[in-house]
C-alpha positions in Angstrom: -108.8 100.3 37.6 -112.6 100.5 37.7 -112.3 103.6 35.4 -110.2 101.7 32.8 -112.8 98.8 32.7 -115.6 101.3 32.2 -113.6 102.9 29.4 -112.9 99.6 27.8 -116.5 98.6 28.0 -117.6 101.8 26.3 -115.1 101.4 23.5 -116.2 97.8 23.0 -119.8 98.8 22.8 -119.0 101.5 20.3 -117.1 99.1 18.2 -120.0 96.6 18.2 -122.4 99.4 17.1 -120.1 100.4 14.2 -119.7 96.7 13.1 -123.5 96.3 13.2 -124.0 99.4 11.1 -121.4 98.3 8.5 -123.1 95.0 8.3 -126.5 96.6 7.7 -125.1 98.9 5.0 -123.3 96.0 3.3 -126.3 93.7 3.3 -128.5 96.5 2.0 -126.1 97.3 -0.8 -126.1 93.6 -1.8 -129.9 93.5 -1.9 -130.0 96.6 -4.1 -127.6 95.0 -6.5 -129.7 91.8 -6.8 -132.8 93.8 -7.3 -131.2 95.7 -10.2 -129.9 92.5 -11.8 -133.4 90.9 -11.6 -134.9 93.9 -13.2 -132.5 93.8 -16.2 -133.1 90.1 -16.7 -136.9 90.6 -16.6 -136.6 93.4 -19.2 -134.4 91.4 -21.6 -136.7 88.4 -21.5 -139.8 90.4 -22.3 -138.8 91.2 -25.9 -141.8 91.4 -28.2 -142.5 88.7 -30.7 -141.9 89.3 -34.4 -145.1 90.5 -36.1 -147.0 88.3 -38.5 -147.0 88.7 -42.3 -150.0 88.4 -44.6 -149.9 88.2 -48.4 -153.0 89.7 -50.0 -153.4 89.3 -53.7 -155.7 89.3 -56.7 -154.6 87.1 -59.6 -156.5 87.3 -62.9 -154.4 84.9 -65.1 -152.4 83.0 -62.4 -149.1 85.0 -62.7 -149.6 86.9 -59.5 -150.7 83.8 -57.7 -147.4 82.0 -58.7 -145.4 84.8 -57.1 -147.5 84.6 -54.0 -146.8 80.9 -53.7 -143.1 81.6 -53.8 -143.5 84.2 -51.1 -145.5 81.9 -48.9 -143.0 79.1 -49.3 -140.1 81.4 -48.4 -141.7 83.2 -45.4 -144.3 80.9 -44.0 -146.8 83.8 -44.3 -150.5 83.4 -44.6 -152.2 84.4 -47.8 -155.6 85.9 -48.7 -157.0 85.9 -52.2 -159.2 88.9 -53.1 -162.3 87.4 -54.8 -164.7 89.6 -56.7 -168.4 88.8 -56.0 -168.7 88.5 -59.8 -165.6 86.6 -61.0 -163.8 87.8 -64.1 -164.1 85.4 -67.0 -161.6 85.1 -69.9 -164.0 87.1 -72.0 -164.2 89.8 -69.3 -160.4 90.1 -69.4 -160.2 90.7 -73.2 -158.5 94.1 -73.2 -158.8 94.3 -77.0 -162.5 94.1 -77.0 -164.1 97.5 -76.2 -167.2 95.7 -75.0 -165.4 93.5 -72.5 -165.9 94.0 -68.8 -162.4 95.4 -68.1 -162.7 97.7 -71.1 -166.0 99.1 -69.8 -164.6 99.5 -66.3 -161.6 101.3 -67.7 -163.8 103.7 -69.6 -166.2 104.3 -66.7 -164.5 104.9 -63.3 -167.9 104.4 -61.5 -167.7 100.7 -62.5 -164.3 100.2 -60.9 -165.7 99.8 -57.4 -165.8 96.0 -57.5 -167.8 94.2 -54.9 -165.9 91.5 -53.0 -166.8 88.2 -51.5 -164.9 89.1 -48.3 -163.6 92.6 -47.8 -161.4 92.0 -44.7 -159.3 88.9 -44.0 -159.8 87.0 -40.8 -157.6 88.2 -37.9 -156.7 91.3 -39.9 -155.6 93.2 -36.7 -152.9 90.5 -35.9 -150.8 91.2 -39.0 -148.1 93.8 -38.8 -146.7 93.4 -42.4 -149.0 93.1 -45.4 -147.8 92.4 -48.9 -150.3 93.3 -51.6 -149.9 91.7 -55.1 -151.8 92.5 -58.3 -151.7 92.5 -62.1 -151.3 95.8 -63.9 -154.4 97.0 -65.8 -153.8 100.0 -67.9 -151.0 101.2 -65.7 -152.9 100.7 -62.4 -153.6 98.0 -59.9 -156.4 95.6 -60.9 -159.7 97.1 -59.8 -160.5 94.5 -57.1 -157.3 95.4 -55.3 -158.2 99.1 -55.2 -161.6 98.0 -53.8 -159.9 96.0 -51.1 -157.6 98.8 -50.1 -160.5 101.3 -49.7 -162.4 99.2 -47.2 -159.6 98.3 -44.8 -157.7 100.1 -42.0 -153.9 99.8 -42.5 -153.0 101.9 -39.4 -149.9 100.4 -37.8 -149.1 98.1 -40.6 -146.1 98.1 -43.0 -147.5 97.6 -46.6 -145.3 96.2 -49.4 -146.9 96.2 -52.8 -145.8 94.1 -55.8 -147.2 93.5 -59.2 -147.0 91.3 -62.3 -147.2 92.3 -65.9 -146.2 91.1 -69.3 -144.5 94.4 -70.3 -145.9 97.4 -68.3 -143.9 98.7 -65.4 -145.3 99.4 -62.0 -145.8 103.1 -62.7 -147.6 104.9 -60.0 -150.0 102.1 -59.2 -148.6 101.5 -55.6 -148.6 105.2 -54.9 -152.3 105.5 -56.0 -153.2 102.5 -53.8 -151.6 104.2 -50.8 -153.7 107.3 -51.5 -156.8 105.2 -51.3 -155.8 103.5 -48.1 -156.6 104.4 -44.5 -153.2 104.6 -42.9 -150.2 102.3 -43.1 -146.6 102.8 -43.9 -146.4 102.1 -47.6 -143.0 100.9 -48.9 -141.6 100.9 -52.4 -143.0 98.3 -54.7 -141.7 95.6 -56.9 -142.7 94.5 -60.4 -142.2 90.9 -61.6 -142.6 89.8 -65.3 -145.0 87.1 -66.2 -143.4 83.7 -65.5 -140.7 85.2 -63.2 -138.1 82.8 -61.9 -138.7 81.7 -58.2 -135.1 82.5 -57.4 -135.8 86.2 -58.2 -138.8 86.2 -55.9 -136.8 84.6 -53.1 -134.0 87.1 -53.5 -136.5 89.9 -53.1 -137.9 88.4 -50.0 -134.3 88.0 -48.6 -133.6 91.6 -49.4 -136.7 92.7 -47.5 -135.6 90.5 -44.5 -139.0 88.7 -44.4 -137.7 85.2 -44.6 -139.2 82.7 -42.1 -141.2 85.5 -40.3 -144.0 83.3 -39.3 -142.3 80.0 -38.7 
């Protein structure tokens, strides 16, 4: 009888040990599962914010500026006007006068390096997407824009050029700007005619997927 009690006691002790082990394993597995779930939640909530968009432009006659205003209205982007240290007058922009400023700059490449009031926009590093707008001068981007591109670092930025002109197409103006630039992923450009309809500009912005980027 004493032997049976001893055997029963040993079996009970063994059963308690097994139950305790199972409990420890079960609780440990539950804790691992919760840790994994918390990790996934933390990762999904840490998604990066959308990058900011800046519209950089030079407008000689107001046509490019009108397109910029449509872009700003559609995207909420900031804008930066390229300002030559010596502004161009209407006489300077007389392409039919061989003695006008733009005619002399066209004839002498050394004159095309135009000094600017401000070479780099404020908070330049914070912008991931940069749209660059300009009028076409003799098949190229207006000289102040080329001067701007030369002095700035576009590394890590997506650059989208656009131009305005009465009749000329964009030609290789955007490609030539990208060759002058320090870095950047330069995208295909867009040419708008003088007096372009705002709906056309908005459609272009929608196609780019830039609507409400900064709102």
